[in-house]
C-alpha positions in Angstrom: 24.1 41.9 -28.9 27.5 39.6 -28.0 27.0 36.5 -25.8 29.0 38.1 -22.7 26.5 41.1 -22.3 23.8 38.3 -22.6 25.1 36.6 -19.5 25.5 39.8 -17.3 21.7 41.1 -17.7 20.3 40.4 -14.0 17.2 40.3 -12.4 16.5 43.9 -10.9 15.9 42.1 -8.0 18.0 39.6 -6.2 20.5 41.2 -8.4 21.9 38.1 -10.1 21.8 36.6 -13.4 18.2 36.2 -14.9 19.2 32.6 -16.0 19.4 31.9 -12.0 17.1 34.1 -10.4 16.5 33.4 -7.0 13.0 35.0 -6.3 10.9 31.7 -6.3 12.9 31.3 -3.2 11.7 34.3 -1.6 9.7 33.6 0.9 8.4 36.8 3.2 8.1 35.8 6.9 6.7 38.2 9.5 8.7 38.8 12.5 8.8 41.3 14.9 12.6 42.0 15.7 14.7 44.2 12.6 17.5 42.4 11.4 20.3 44.7 10.0 23.1 42.4 7.7 26.4 44.2 7.5 27.3 42.7 3.9 31.5 42.4 3.3 32.3 43.4 -0.2 33.6 40.0 -1.2 30.1 38.4 -0.4 27.6 40.5 -2.7 28.6 38.9 -5.9 29.2 35.1 -4.5 26.6 33.4 -5.9 26.6 30.5 -2.6 25.4 33.7 -0.5 22.6 33.3 1.4 22.0 37.5 2.5 20.1 38.6 -0.7 17.7 35.8 -0.2 17.9 37.0 3.8 17.1 40.0 3.4 14.2 39.8 0.6 12.6 37.3 2.9 12.4 39.8 6.3 10.4 42.6 5.4 12.1 44.2 8.7 15.5 43.9 7.2 18.1 46.2 6.0 21.4 45.0 3.6 24.4 47.5 3.9 27.3 46.1 1.9 31.2 47.8 3.2 33.9 47.0 5.9 33.7 50.0 7.7 30.5 51.5 8.7 28.5 54.6 9.8 26.9 52.8 12.7 25.7 55.3 14.7 23.3 56.1 11.9 22.8 52.4 11.0 21.7 52.2 14.5 19.6 55.2 15.2 15.9 54.4 15.0 14.1 55.2 11.9 11.4 57.1 12.1 8.3 54.8 13.4 10.4 52.1 13.9 9.7 52.4 18.1 6.8 50.3 19.9 3.6 51.7 21.1 5.3 53.1 24.3 8.4 54.7 22.5 11.0 52.5 23.9 14.3 52.5 21.6 15.2 49.4 20.2 18.1 47.6 21.7 20.5 46.5 19.3 22.4 42.8 19.6 25.1 41.5 17.9 25.0 38.0 16.7 28.6 36.8 17.1 29.9 34.4 19.4 31.5 35.3 22.6 35.1 35.5 22.5 36.5 37.4 25.4 39.6 36.1 24.6 40.0 38.0 21.5 38.5 41.0 22.7 40.2 44.2 22.4 41.9 45.8 26.1 39.3 47.7 27.7 36.1 46.7 25.5 33.5 44.6 26.9 29.8 43.8 25.2 27.4 45.8 26.9 24.1 44.1 28.9 21.0 43.6 27.4 18.6 45.9 29.2 16.3 43.2 31.8 13.2 42.2 29.9 14.2 43.1 26.3 14.3 39.8 24.4 11.0 39.5 25.9 9.4 42.1 23.7 11.0 41.2 20.3 9.9 44.8 18.6 12.3 46.5 20.8 15.4 44.7 19.3 17.5 45.2 16.4 19.8 41.9 15.7 22.6 43.5 13.3 24.4 40.0 12.1 27.8 40.0 10.0 27.5 38.4 6.2 31.0 37.4 5.7 33.9 34.1 5.7 34.6 33.8 9.9 38.2 35.7 8.8 36.4 38.8 7.0 33.1 39.0 10.2 36.1 38.7 12.2 37.8 41.7 10.5 34.8 43.9 10.3 34.0 43.0 13.8 37.7 44.6 14.6 37.4 47.6 12.1 34.3 48.8 13.7 34.4 49.2 17.6 31.2 50.1 17.8 29.9 46.7 17.1 32.5 44.9 19.9 30.3 47.2 22.2 27.2 45.5 21.8 25.7 43.0 23.8 26.1 39.6 21.8 23.4 36.6 20.9 24.9 33.1 21.0 23.1 30.6 19.2 22.4 27.6 21.6 21.4 23.9 20.7 22.7 24.8 17.0 21.8 21.5 14.5 24.2 20.5 11.3 24.0 23.1 9.0 22.1 21.9 5.3 24.5 25.0 3.4 26.1 22.2 1.5 27.0 24.3 -1.6 30.0 25.7 0.9 33.0 24.3 2.6 32.7 24.2 6.4 35.7 23.0 9.1 32.1 21.9 11.7 28.7 20.8 10.9 27.7 23.3 13.0 29.0 26.1 11.2 25.6 27.9 9.2 25.2 30.0 6.8 24.0 33.7 7.5 20.6 32.9 6.4 20.0 29.4 8.9 22.4 31.9 11.7 19.7 34.6 11.3 16.5 32.1 11.3 17.8 30.2 14.2 18.8 33.7 16.2 15.2 35.2 15.6 13.7 31.8 16.6 15.3 31.9 19.7 14.3 36.0 20.2 11.1 34.8 20.1 10.6 31.3 21.3 8.9 29.9 18.6 11.5 27.0 17.0 9.1 27.0 13.8 8.5 30.8 12.9 11.4 30.9 10.2 11.1 27.2 9.0 9.5 28.1 5.6 12.2 30.4 5.1 14.5 27.4 6.2 12.4 25.1 3.1 13.1 27.3 0.6 16.8 27.8 1.9 17.0 24.4 1.1 15.6 24.7 -1.9 18.1 27.5 -3.1 20.9 25.2 -1.9 19.4 22.2 -4.1 19.7 24.7 -7.1 23.4 25.9 -6.5 24.2 22.3 -6.5 22.9 21.7 -9.3 24.8 24.3 -11.3 27.8 22.7 -10.0 26.6 19.0 -11.9 26.3 21.0 -14.7 29.8 22.7 -14.6 31.3 19.6 -13.9 29.5 17.2 -16.4 30.4 20.3 -18.9 27.1 21.4 -20.0 26.8 24.6 -22.6 23.6 25.7 -20.7 24.8 26.7 -17.3 24.2 30.3 -15.9 26.4 32.4 -15.0 27.2 33.0 -11.9 
């Protein structure tokens, strides 16, 4: 077997090279909100991406890759996902309010009164990509533009030190989703175990960067 084939051996769970597997950081967190992660294709093989770790850690999550999505199907309730009263899920887009960029005639809908009081009735839609790519995904999928949006409140500085950010409060997909879920549940500590694991993931990736800068021959092929 050639060295190139050895480097391509991947973990079947996290899909990363076995030498850079992140499964040890997977931290299952029980929470009530269903999470739908729409991932841009360029993020799939990005070793700095956090969406896969997020998905593996949230039992009530789905990860779908693409630029244009079959949203009616993705936003439909799966069998057994409605609450005890049989009420449908309320879809909520994790995205800043951008009225100045909103297409004419299209405005986000209002979330039904009382929906946030029951997190089990919510489905949080998350766009995983750079700001430019996520904005393109938003405009390529008109149904996304009509969803009520969740804007994060009192967000601190990001710990996502392995990717360049224009502002300290620009969060990774995992950090933003954890902040949103904590906000929806009214429990600031709910996702702390996963955020702690994420910090360890970041440290791991920074270690790989240090190895590259020193020219080590034992660098995982991310």
